[in-house]
C-alpha positions in Angstrom: -17.1 -28.0 11.7 -20.2 -26.7 11.3 -18.5 -23.5 10.1 -16.2 -25.4 8.2 -19.3 -27.1 6.2 -20.5 -23.0 5.5 -16.3 -22.4 4.1 -16.6 -24.5 1.6 -14.0 -26.9 2.9 -15.0 -31.1 1.7 -13.1 -32.4 5.1 -12.6 -31.7 8.7 -9.0 -32.8 10.6 -9.9 -32.1 14.4 -9.3 -33.4 17.8 -11.6 -36.4 16.8 -10.0 -37.0 13.4 -6.7 -37.1 15.0 -7.7 -39.9 17.6 -4.9 -39.4 20.7 -6.7 -38.2 23.1 -3.1 -38.6 25.4 -1.7 -36.0 23.6 -4.0 -33.3 24.5 -2.5 -30.3 26.0 -5.5 -29.5 28.5 -6.5 -26.0 27.6 -6.7 -25.9 23.9 -6.1 -29.4 21.8 -3.5 -30.6 19.9 -0.3 -29.4 20.1 1.6 -28.0 17.4 4.2 -30.4 16.4 2.6 -33.4 16.3 -0.7 -32.1 14.7 1.7 -30.1 12.1 3.6 -33.9 11.1 -0.4 -35.3 11.2 -1.7 -32.4 8.7 1.6 -32.9 6.0 0.1 -36.9 6.0 -3.1 -35.7 5.8 -2.4 -34.1 3.5 -0.7 -35.9 1.2 -4.1 -38.5 0.9 -5.8 -35.6 -1.2 -6.6 -35.9 -4.2 -4.2 -33.1 -6.3 -4.8 -30.2 -6.8 -6.4 -29.5 -3.0 -6.9 -26.5 -0.8 -6.0 -27.3 2.7 -6.1 -24.1 6.0 -4.5 -25.5 9.1 -5.4 -23.4 12.3 -2.5 -23.7 14.9 -3.1 -23.3 18.7 0.0 -23.2 21.0 0.7 -20.3 20.6 -2.4 -19.2 22.5 -2.6 -18.5 26.0 -1.7 -20.0 28.8 1.1 -20.6 26.4 1.8 -24.2 27.1 4.7 -26.0 25.3 4.9 -30.1 25.7 6.6 -31.1 28.9 9.8 -32.9 26.9 10.5 -29.5 25.3 10.2 -27.7 29.0 13.9 -25.1 28.6 14.2 -26.1 25.1 13.6 -22.5 23.5 14.7 -19.6 25.1 11.8 -17.7 27.8 11.8 -14.0 26.2 10.4 -10.6 27.4 6.8 -12.6 27.5 5.2 -15.9 28.5 4.5 -16.1 24.8 8.4 -15.7 23.0 8.6 -19.7 24.8 6.0 -20.5 23.1 6.7 -19.2 20.2 9.7 -20.9 19.6 8.4 -23.9 19.9 6.3 -23.3 17.6 8.5 -22.3 15.0 10.4 -25.7 15.6 7.0 -27.4 14.7 6.7 -25.3 11.8 10.1 -26.0 11.0 9.3 -29.5 11.4 5.8 -29.3 8.7 8.1 -28.2 6.0 10.6 -31.2 6.3 8.1 -33.3 6.4 6.3 -31.6 3.9 9.2 -31.5 1.7 9.2 -35.0 0.9 5.9 -35.1 -0.2 5.2 -35.0 -4.5 3.0 -31.8 -3.7 5.2 -29.4 -2.0 6.9 -28.0 -5.3 3.7 -27.9 -6.5 2.6 -25.7 -3.5 1.8 -21.6 -3.0 2.1 -21.1 1.3 1.2 -19.0 3.3 1.8 -18.2 6.5 0.1 -15.3 9.0 -1.9 -15.1 12.2 -5.6 -14.3 12.6 -4.7 -11.1 15.5 -1.8 -9.7 17.4 -0.4 -10.4 20.7 0.3 -7.3 23.4 3.7 -6.0 22.5 6.9 -5.5 24.0 8.1 -2.9 22.4 6.3 0.4 22.9 5.5 0.8 18.7 3.2 -2.3 19.2 1.2 -1.0 21.7 -0.1 2.2 19.6 -3.5 1.8 17.7 -1.6 1.3 14.9 0.5 -1.8 16.3 -1.5 -4.1 17.8 -3.1 -5.1 14.0 0.8 -5.8 13.0 1.5 -9.7 12.3 3.6 -11.3 10.2 2.1 -12.3 6.3 4.7 -14.8 5.0 4.5 -16.8 1.0 6.5 -19.6 0.0 6.7 -21.1 -3.5 9.2 -23.8 -3.2 11.3 -22.9 -6.1 9.6 -19.5 -7.2 11.4 -16.2 -7.7 9.2 -15.3 -4.2 12.9 -16.5 -2.4 14.4 -13.2 -0.7 11.5 -10.9 -1.8 10.3 -8.5 1.0 6.9 -6.2 -0.2 7.1 -3.6 2.7 4.1 -1.5 0.8 1.4 -2.4 3.6 -0.7 -5.3 2.9 -4.2 -7.1 5.4 -5.4 -10.1 5.8 -8.0 -9.3 2.9 -5.3 -9.0 0.6 -4.4 -12.4 1.2 -7.5 -14.2 -1.1 -7.6 -11.8 -4.5 -3.2 -12.0 -3.9 -3.5 -16.3 -3.9 -6.1 -16.2 -7.2 -3.8 -13.9 -8.8 -0.6 -16.0 -8.3 -2.5 -18.8 -9.1 -3.7 -17.1 -12.3 -7.3 -17.7 -11.1 -9.5 -15.5 -13.8 -12.8 -15.7 -11.9 -15.1 -12.9 -10.6 -14.5 -12.3 -6.8 -16.1 -10.3 -3.9 -12.6 -9.0 -2.1 -12.3 -5.9 0.6 -7.9 -6.2 -0.5 -5.9 -6.7 -4.4 -2.8 -8.1 -4.7 -0.4 -7.5 -2.5 2.5 -8.0 -5.8 0.3 -5.7 -8.0 1.9 -1.9 -8.3 -1.2 -1.4 -10.2 -3.3 -2.6 -6.8 -4.0 0.3 -4.3 -2.4 -0.8 -0.9 -4.3 -0.1 2.4 -5.3 -1.8 5.5 -8.4 -1.4 7.9 -10.1 -2.0 10.7 -11.3 -1.5 14.5 -10.3 -0.2 16.8 -11.5 1.3 20.3 -14.4 2.1 18.7 -13.1 3.6 16.1 -12.7 2.8 11.9 -9.1 3.1 11.1 -7.4 3.4 7.6 -4.0 3.4 6.9 -2.2 4.1 3.3 1.4 5.2 3.7 2.8 7.0 5.9 -0.9 8.2 7.3 -3.6 6.5 9.9 -6.9 8.0 10.4 -9.8 6.9 12.6 -13.2 7.9 11.9 -16.4 7.5 14.7 -19.6 8.6 14.7 -19.5 10.1 11.6 -16.3 12.6 12.6 -13.0 12.0 11.6 -10.8 11.7 15.2 -7.3 11.3 14.4 -5.6 11.5 11.7 -1.4 10.4 12.2 2.0 10.3 10.4 3.3 6.9 11.2 6.2 6.8 9.9 8.1 9.8 11.7 5.6 9.5 15.3 5.7 5.8 15.2 4.1 6.3 19.1 1.1 8.2 17.9 1.7 11.0 20.1 0.5 13.9 17.6 -2.8 13.9 15.9 -2.9 16.4 12.2 -6.2 16.9 11.9 -7.4 19.4 9.8 -3.8 20.0 9.3 -2.7 17.6 6.0 -6.1 17.5 4.2 -4.9 17.1 0.9 -4.6 13.6 2.0 -6.9 13.5 5.2 -9.8 14.2 2.5 -9.2 11.5 0.0 -9.3 9.0 3.3 -12.1 10.0 4.7 -13.8 9.1 1.8 -12.3 5.6 1.4 -13.2 4.3 5.1 -16.8 5.5 4.6 -17.0 3.7 1.4 -15.7 0.6 2.6 -17.9 1.5 5.9 -21.1 1.0 3.4 -20.0 -1.6 1.4 -19.6 -3.9 4.3 -22.7 -2.7 6.5 -24.6 -2.6 2.7 -23.5 -6.3 1.2 -23.8 -8.2 4.4 -27.3 -7.0 5.3 -28.2 -7.9 0.8 -26.5 -11.0 1.9 -24.0 -10.1 -1.4 -20.7 -11.2 0.5 -19.6 -13.0 -2.8 -20.2 -13.6 -6.9 -22.9 -16.3 -6.0 -25.0 -13.7 -3.7 -24.4 -10.5 -6.1 -25.4 -12.6 -9.0 -28.8 -13.2 -7.4 -29.5 -9.7 -8.7 -28.3 -8.0 -11.9 -29.2 -4.7 -10.3 -26.6 -5.4 -8.0 -23.8 -5.4 -10.4 -23.6 -1.9 -9.9 -21.7 -2.8 -6.3 -19.3 -4.4 -8.0 -17.3 -1.2 -9.5 -17.8 1.0 -6.3 -15.7 0.0 -4.2 -12.9 0.4 -7.0 -14.0 3.5 -7.7 -13.9 5.1 -4.2 -10.9 3.5 -3.5 -9.3 5.3 -6.3 
């Protein structure tokens, strides 16, 4: 509840607000199917336009689905697979209900995961594959239908992409860009086993203790068995500079409390921060 308020949301709808303890799954909260039905109905009570964020929970350990759905979904190769079948069904039911609401055709839906899971295939067990998640944009009746953007994108691209699609012109601070813009650089960064990682195009760079420790062609070497540090400096060197800039920007903004435009505007001298990351990336 406290985080939701700090993030700027006006209302929170959790298990207490759901108010049916009989639906409690015994572990995390309310299973996806009934909770998403509740969500669709609560969204219909909100004045338009609105922003709503939903966090589902059934597809988390111990991967328990409601008893009435036992044997309804394929078990697959991992415990989570049956659970994902249920969550997919719950999402389908949500859209069936949402499509009957007056806000449906005026809504942009973004569907993603907060993190990946242990992979079954070898390519999803690497330092790159361990972070692979889906990100879907769905705007009913729009030309997004059938669009497959194969560029590298990441969670921090979601906000700039949404703001661009909605035509919002306000200033903002982000560590990503518009996924659908040809002018925005497309990259992803994360932290794995003590190393910062930057992924651009076919390359993945690992940076630890102020040194480049790994450089891989993840298109030709999906399992990351061949470390190419020092062998492709034309690509490696600018990526090293960019990961340094990202680390510096984030740390400095966190220390100086300048992670939002409102924070930055408290100190006009800090305006240089707004252009530093863009210059480093470009």
